[in-house]
C-alpha positions as CSV (number, residue, x, y, z in Angstrom):
1,M,-0.1,0.1,0.0
2,N,1.1,3.6,-0.7
3,E,-0.6,6.0,1.5
4,K,1.3,8.8,0.0
5,L,0.0,8.1,-3.5
6,A,-3.5,8.0,-2.2
7,R,-3.3,11.0,-0.2
8,A,-1.8,12.9,-3.4
9,A,-5.0,11.6,-5.3
10,L,-7.4,12.8,-2.6
11,Y,-5.7,16.1,-2.4
12,D,-6.0,16.9,-6.1
13,L,-9.5,15.5,-6.1
14,R,-10.5,17.9,-3.1
15,S,-9.0,20.8,-5.3
16,V,-11.2,19.9,-8.2
17,I,-14.3,19.5,-6.1
18,R,-13.6,23.1,-4.7
19,Q,-13.3,24.5,-8.1
20,A,-16.3,22.5,-9.5
21,A,-18.5,23.9,-6.7
22,L,-17.7,27.6,-8.0
23,Y,-17.4,27.2,-11.9
24,P,-19.0,25.2,-14.8
25,P,-17.3,22.1,-15.9
26,G,-15.6,23.7,-19.0
27,H,-14.0,26.5,-17.0
28,P,-10.2,26.6,-17.2
29,A,-9.8,26.5,-13.3
30,V,-11.9,23.2,-13.4
31,Q,-10.0,21.7,-16.3
32,E,-6.5,22.6,-15.0
33,T,-7.1,21.2,-11.7
34,A,-8.8,18.1,-13.0
35,A,-5.9,17.3,-15.3
36,L,-3.6,17.2,-12.2
37,A,-6.1,14.9,-10.3
38,A,-6.3,12.5,-13.3
39,L,-2.5,12.3,-13.3
40,S,-2.4,11.6,-9.5
41,A,-5.3,9.0,-9.6
42,N,-3.5,7.3,-12.6
43,T,-0.5,7.0,-10.6
44,V,-2.2,5.3,-7.6
45,A,-4.1,3.0,-10.2
46,R,-1.0,2.1,-12.0
47,A,0.8,1.3,-8.7
48,N,-2.0,-1.1,-7.9
49,G,-2.0,-3.0,-11.0
50,G,-4.1,-0.6,-13.2
51,E,-7.2,-0.3,-10.6
52,A,-7.2,1.4,-7.4
53,I,-10.3,1.3,-5.3
54,V,-10.6,3.9,-2.6
55,A,-13.3,2.7,-0.2
56,L,-15.2,4.4,2.7
57,A,-16.2,2.3,5.6
58,N,-16.2,3.0,9.3
59,D,-15.8,6.7,8.7
60,S,-12.3,6.0,7.2
61,F,-10.8,5.8,3.6
62,Y,-9.2,2.6,2.5
63,L,-7.1,1.9,-0.4
64,D,-8.5,-1.6,-1.5
65,R,-8.6,-3.1,2.1
66,D,-5.7,-1.0,3.8
67,L,-6.6,1.6,6.2
68,L,-5.5,5.2,5.3
69,A,-5.7,6.1,8.9
70,H,-4.0,9.5,8.9
71,T,-5.4,10.3,5.4
72,S,-8.9,9.8,6.7
73,L,-8.5,12.5,9.4
74,E,-6.5,14.9,7.2
75,F,-9.2,14.6,4.6
76,H,-12.1,14.3,7.0
77,R,-14.4,16.9,5.3
78,L,-13.8,15.3,1.9
79,L,-14.8,12.1,3.4
80,R,-18.1,13.5,4.8
81,E,-18.7,15.1,1.4
82,L,-18.4,11.8,-0.5
83,Q,-20.6,10.2,2.2
84,G,-23.3,13.0,1.9
85,R,-23.5,11.8,-1.8
86,S,-23.9,8.2,-0.8
87,V,-20.4,7.4,-2.2
88,Q,-19.1,4.2,-0.7
89,S,-16.2,3.5,-3.1
90,V,-14.3,5.2,-5.9
91,T,-12.7,3.1,-8.4
92,F,-9.9,4.7,-10.7
93,L,-8.9,2.6,-13.7
94,A,-5.9,3.5,-15.6
95,P,-5.4,5.4,-17.8
96,V,-7.9,7.9,-15.7
97,S,-9.3,10.5,-18.1
98,T,-9.5,14.5,-17.1
99,G,-13.3,14.3,-18.2
100,D,-14.3,11.6,-15.8
101,I,-12.4,13.4,-13.0
102,V,-14.5,16.5,-13.9
103,D,-17.8,14.4,-13.7
104,L,-16.8,13.0,-10.4
105,A,-16.1,16.4,-9.0
106,S,-19.2,18.0,-10.4
107,F,-21.2,15.2,-8.7
108,V,-19.8,15.5,-5.4
109,A,-20.1,19.4,-5.6
110,G,-23.8,18.8,-6.3
111,R,-23.6,20.2,-9.9
112,G,-23.8,17.1,-11.9
113,S,-25.4,13.8,-12.4
114,D,-24.1,10.3,-11.6
115,L,-21.0,9.0,-13.5
116,P,-21.0,7.0,-16.8
117,A,-21.0,3.3,-15.9
118,E,-18.1,2.4,-18.2
119,G,-15.9,5.3,-17.4
120,T,-12.4,5.3,-15.9
121,V,-13.8,6.6,-12.6
122,R,-16.6,4.4,-11.2
123,L,-18.8,4.8,-8.0
124,N,-19.9,2.0,-5.6
125,E,-18.7,-1.0,-7.6
126,A,-16.6,-2.3,-4.9
127,I,-18.4,-2.1,-1.6
128,I,-16.3,-3.4,1.4
129,S,-17.0,-4.7,4.8
130,I,-14.5,-4.0,7.6
131,S,-14.1,-6.1,10.7
132,D,-12.9,-4.5,14.1
133,E,-9.6,-6.2,13.7
134,E,-8.9,-4.3,10.6
135,T,-9.6,-0.8,11.7
136,G,-6.2,-0.2,13.3
137,G,-4.8,0.1,17.0
138,F,-6.3,3.6,17.6
139,Q,-9.8,3.6,16.0
140,G,-11.2,4.9,19.2
141,L,-8.8,8.0,19.3
142,R,-9.2,8.6,15.7
143,K,-13.1,8.4,15.9
144,A,-13.1,10.8,18.8
145,Y,-10.9,13.3,17.0
146,S,-13.1,13.1,13.8
147,R,-16.3,13.5,15.7
148,S,-15.0,16.5,17.4
149,L,-14.3,18.0,13.9
150,D,-17.9,17.3,12.9
151,V,-19.2,19.0,16.2
152,L,-17.0,22.1,15.4
153,R,-18.2,22.2,11.7
154,G,-21.8,22.2,12.9
155,I,-21.3,24.7,15.5
156,G,-19.4,26.8,13.1
157,A,-22.2,26.7,10.5
158,V,-24.7,27.8,13.1
159,S,-22.5,30.5,14.5
160,G,-21.8,31.9,11.1
161,S,-25.5,32.2,10.4
162,D,-26.2,34.1,13.8
163,Q,-28.3,31.1,15.2
164,E,-27.9,29.7,18.6
165,F,-26.2,26.3,18.9
166,D,-26.4,23.6,21.6
167,L,-23.4,22.9,23.7
168,S,-24.4,19.3,24.3
169,G,-22.5,18.2,21.1
170,A,-19.2,19.8,22.4
171,A,-19.8,18.4,25.8
172,W,-20.0,15.0,24.4
173,A,-17.0,15.4,22.1
174,V,-15.0,16.4,25.0
175,E,-16.1,13.4,27.0
176,Q,-15.1,11.2,24.0
177,L,-11.7,12.8,23.7
178,M,-11.0,12.5,27.5
179,E,-11.8,8.8,27.5
180,Q,-9.7,7.9,24.4
181,A,-6.7,10.5,25.2
182,F,-6.3,9.2,28.7
183,A,-6.4,5.5,27.6
184,E,-3.7,6.3,25.0
185,P,-1.9,9.4,26.2
186,A,1.4,9.0,24.1
187,A,-0.7,8.3,21.0
188,A,-2.8,11.3,21.8
189,L,0.1,13.8,22.0
190,L,1.4,12.5,18.9
191,L,-2.1,12.7,17.1
192,S,-2.1,16.3,18.3
193,N,0.5,17.2,15.6
194,L,-2.3,16.7,12.9
195,K,-2.7,19.9,10.9
196,S,-4.8,21.0,8.1
197,H,-4.3,24.2,6.0
198,D,-7.9,23.6,4.7
199,E,-9.5,23.7,7.8
200,Y,-7.0,25.2,10.2
201,T,-9.4,26.5,12.9
202,F,-11.1,23.3,13.5
203,Y,-8.1,21.0,13.6
204,H,-6.1,23.7,15.8
205,C,-9.2,23.6,18.2
206,V,-9.2,19.8,18.7
207,N,-5.5,19.7,19.2
208,V,-5.6,22.5,21.8
209,C,-8.4,20.5,23.5
210,I,-6.3,17.3,23.7
211,L,-3.2,19.0,24.9
212,S,-5.3,21.2,27.5
213,L,-6.8,18.0,29.0
214,A,-3.3,16.5,29.1
215,L,-1.9,19.4,30.8
216,A,-5.0,19.5,33.2
217,R,-4.5,15.8,34.2
218,K,-1.0,16.4,34.9
219,A,-1.9,19.4,37.1
220,G,-4.3,17.0,39.0
221,M,-7.6,18.8,38.0
222,P,-10.7,17.1,39.0
223,Q,-12.6,15.4,36.2
224,E,-15.7,17.5,36.3
225,Q,-13.5,20.6,36.0
226,M,-11.6,18.9,33.2
227,S,-15.0,18.4,31.3
228,L,-15.8,22.3,31.6
229,L,-12.0,23.0,30.6
230,G,-12.4,20.9,27.5
231,I,-15.4,22.6,26.2
232,G,-13.8,26.0,26.6
233,A,-10.5,24.6,24.9
234,L,-12.5,22.9,22.1
235,L,-14.6,26.2,21.3
236,H,-11.9,28.8,22.3
237,D,-11.4,30.0,18.6
238,I,-15.1,29.3,17.5
239,G,-15.4,33.2,17.0
240,K,-13.1,32.9,14.0
241,V,-16.0,31.6,11.9
242,T,-17.2,35.2,11.7
243,V,-13.7,36.4,10.3
244,S,-13.3,36.7,6.8
245,P,-11.1,34.0,5.0
246,G,-9.2,36.7,3.4
247,T,-8.2,38.1,6.7
248,L,-7.4,34.8,8.3
249,Q,-5.3,33.7,5.3
250,H,-3.8,37.1,4.6
251,P,-0.2,36.5,3.7
252,G,1.4,40.0,4.9
253,R,0.9,42.4,7.6
254,L,-2.6,43.2,8.5
255,D,-4.1,46.7,7.9
256,H,-6.0,48.3,10.6
257,Q,-9.4,47.0,9.5
258,Q,-8.2,43.5,9.0
259,W,-6.5,43.5,12.7
260,A,-9.7,45.0,14.2
261,E,-11.5,41.9,12.6
262,I,-9.1,39.4,14.2
263,K,-9.3,41.0,17.5
264,S,-13.1,40.8,17.4
265,H,-13.0,37.0,17.5
266,P,-12.7,36.4,21.2
267,L,-15.8,38.5,21.9
268,E,-17.8,36.9,19.1
269,G,-16.9,33.4,20.2
270,A,-17.8,34.3,23.9
271,E,-21.1,35.7,22.9
272,A,-22.2,32.7,21.0
273,I,-21.2,30.3,23.7
274,M,-23.0,32.3,26.3
275,A,-26.1,32.3,24.3
276,A,-25.9,28.4,24.4
277,A,-24.5,27.6,27.6
278,N,-26.2,26.5,30.8
279,S,-25.2,28.3,34.0
280,F,-22.3,25.9,34.9
281,Q,-21.0,25.9,31.2
282,E,-20.6,29.6,31.0
283,V,-16.8,29.3,32.0
284,A,-16.3,28.1,28.5
285,A,-17.2,31.6,27.2
286,V,-14.7,33.1,29.7
287,V,-11.9,30.9,28.0
288,A,-13.0,32.2,24.5
289,F,-13.1,35.7,25.7
290,E,-9.7,35.6,27.6
291,H,-7.4,33.2,25.6
292,H,-5.6,36.2,23.9
293,A,-5.6,38.6,26.9
294,R,-2.3,37.5,28.2
295,F,-1.1,36.7,31.8
296,D,-0.2,40.5,32.5
297,Q,-3.4,41.4,30.7
298,S,-1.4,43.1,27.7
299,G,-3.3,41.3,25.2
300,Y,-6.7,41.6,23.8
301,P,-9.5,42.2,24.6
302,K,-8.7,44.2,27.8
303,V,-10.1,42.5,30.8
304,A,-11.1,44.5,33.8
305,Q,-10.2,42.0,36.5
306,R,-8.1,42.9,39.2
307,A,-7.9,39.1,40.3
308,G,-6.5,38.3,36.8
309,L,-7.6,35.8,34.2
310,H,-9.5,32.6,34.9
311,F,-7.0,29.7,35.3
312,F,-8.8,28.0,32.6
313,S,-8.0,30.8,30.2
314,R,-4.3,30.8,31.4
315,L,-4.0,27.1,30.8
316,V,-5.5,27.2,27.4
317,A,-3.5,30.2,26.3
318,T,-0.2,28.4,26.9
319,V,-1.5,25.5,24.7
320,D,-2.8,27.6,22.1
321,T,0.4,29.3,21.6
322,Y,2.3,26.0,21.3
323,D,0.0,24.6,18.7
324,A,-0.3,27.9,16.8
325,I,3.6,28.2,16.5
326,T,4.2,24.7,15.2
327,T,1.6,24.9,12.6
328,R,2.2,26.3,9.1
329,R,0.1,29.3,8.0
330,S,-0.3,31.1,4.7
331,Y,1.8,33.9,6.2
332,R,4.5,32.1,8.1
333,R,6.2,28.7,8.2
334,A,5.7,26.0,11.0
335,E,8.3,26.5,13.8
336,T,9.8,23.2,15.5
337,P,8.3,22.1,18.9
338,N,11.4,23.2,20.6
339,R,11.3,26.6,19.2
340,A,7.6,26.8,20.5
341,L,8.8,25.9,23.9
342,R,11.4,28.6,23.9
343,V,8.7,31.0,23.0
344,L,6.7,30.0,26.0
345,S,9.7,30.0,28.2
346,K,10.7,33.5,27.1
347,G,7.0,34.8,27.8
348,S,6.8,32.8,31.2
349,G,5.5,35.2,33.9
350,S,4.6,38.0,31.4
351,L,2.6,36.6,28.5
352,Y,1.9,33.2,30.1
353,D,1.3,31.7,33.4
354,P,4.6,30.5,34.6
355,D,3.1,27.5,36.4
356,F,1.4,26.2,33.5
357,V,4.4,26.9,31.2
358,K,6.7,24.8,33.6
359,A,3.9,22.0,33.9
360,F,3.6,22.0,29.9
361,I,7.4,21.6,29.3
362,E,7.3,18.7,31.9
363,L,4.3,17.1,30.2
364,V,5.7,17.1,26.7
365,G,9.4,17.0,27.5
366,V,12.3,19.1,26.0
367,Y,11.6,17.4,22.7
368,P,7.8,16.8,22.4
369,A,6.1,13.9,20.7
370,G,6.5,14.5,17.0
371,S,9.9,16.3,17.2
372,L,12.2,15.4,14.4
373,L,15.8,15.2,15.5
374,Q,18.9,15.0,13.4
375,R,21.6,12.8,15.1
376,N,25.4,13.3,14.6
377,D,25.4,10.6,11.9
378,G,23.0,12.5,9.8
379,S,20.0,10.3,10.3
380,V,16.7,11.7,11.6
381,V,14.5,10.1,14.2
382,M,11.0,11.2,15.5
383,V,10.1,11.2,19.2
384,T,7.1,9.1,19.8
385,Q,6.9,9.7,23.5
386,N,8.6,10.9,26.6
387,I,8.9,8.6,29.5
388,E,9.1,10.2,33.0
389,G,12.7,9.3,34.5
390,A,14.1,8.1,31.3
391,E,17.4,9.5,30.1
392,H,16.3,9.8,26.5
393,P,12.8,10.1,24.8
394,E,11.6,7.2,22.7
395,V,12.1,7.6,19.0
396,V,11.9,5.9,15.6
397,L,14.1,6.4,12.6
398,V,12.4,8.2,9.9
399,R,15.3,9.2,7.6
400,S,18.6,7.3,6.9
401,T,22.0,8.4,7.0
402,A,21.8,8.6,3.1
403,G,19.0,11.1,3.4
404,E,16.3,8.6,2.4
405,V,12.9,8.7,4.1
406,L,11.8,5.3,5.1
407,P,8.5,4.0,4.1
408,T,7.9,2.5,7.5
409,P,9.8,4.0,10.6
410,E,12.3,1.6,12.3
411,P,13.0,1.3,16.1
412,A,15.8,3.5,17.1
413,S,17.5,5.2,20.0
414,L,19.4,8.4,21.0
415,A,21.8,6.4,23.2
416,G,25.3,7.1,22.0
417,Y,24.2,9.8,19.7
418,S,24.3,13.5,19.9
419,I,21.3,15.7,18.5
420,V,22.7,18.2,16.3
421,D,19.6,19.9,15.1
422,Q,15.8,19.8,15.3
423,L,14.0,19.9,11.9
424,S,10.7,20.8,10.8
425,A,8.4,18.2,9.2
426,D,8.4,20.0,5.8
427,T,12.3,19.9,5.8
428,V,12.3,16.1,6.6
429,G,9.5,15.3,4.3
430,V,7.3,13.3,6.9
431,D,4.2,14.1,8.8
432,P,4.4,13.2,12.5
433,S,1.0,12.6,13.2
434,A,0.8,10.0,10.2
435,M,3.2,8.0,12.2
436,L,0.7,7.1,14.7
437,E,-0.3,3.7,13.3
438,V,3.2,2.6,12.2
439,A,5.5,4.0,14.9
440,G,5.4,0.8,16.8
441,F,4.5,2.0,20.4
442,S,1.2,0.5,20.9
443,E,2.0,-0.7,24.3
444,V,1.6,2.7,26.0
């Protein structure tokens, strides 16, 4: 199985669907993206003997019967769009034609009818049934993550239309994340490296929730408080659904109007949550309102509280900064985890609560899960987990001394080596969260 080839095909297909939702089939934007999608679909088909079956089962993508675990989460919105059109499988037959890709994209975008029966792209010709044994070792954790994305999309859609939403979905999602993340803590920390440029805000919110719950557990927070904290963490950025995409993705310096729009999102989110919250859930609105206010109250919006910020807000602000710094945006590159920790350390006591900064660094270690470390022999290893009291974190080899990225990571160690650099995922050419199923640390 080659998940990278399948990922490339789904990435290009998603691009065509976006264009097909905006323009007619003959438009150059549709035709150009469809030509690229046909090439990538053809590549994955030829790699599988001329026919590639991308099946949908158990809320996941499969290439034939091989689970595409990471791809299913990364392309979760596409999966839901296909499911919404009752697609259970897509078969690509080499050579895949551009016209058939256009037909598929138009159908999924709701602008076209069903596909020709004898084309090079066919729907629902290979329905598969997957047993529990075939779903992968972290099915529960992946499912909790994906359902949290569903909840956020639903709340985002309602918030964007000025309607009230129900917090019960967010509360349920947090309970599921708590249960799964606490059962597989190391895997959850690695999964929190999952990023999406397509839906940055929603993936960022789930990651912040996972990391906030882990930090709260380390701090000894009672379960009932963690549930409320989790709702605030999951919804802390929900006000961004009211910010225009052009402002959120602006590649340069924001002008005065754009910056004012960005600064409005804490209040917008807090007001939406307050309208939906029960009396005991109102602290979630406080988190949304205060998460950019800063420990010394030098941020935004200005908080008129002599007692300072709520401790939920101070915890979430710490984690929020870490995940934001380690995520690539349209206006800047992603920084390494170690760099993000240095930013937190520098702002400890002024921008960030020093107790939570200290506890967070203790939680994730000097080299957090997902860190890519170059050893003195030129090879690159990825940290899978930090074990308290251990001299070195557990690692797997992801790039050889010859500079070749391994198709499957191999067991490795830092003992006897020195670390000469920490590299970004883009530089190495791997995705840390994609290693969850194959990193070889199922016994956590």
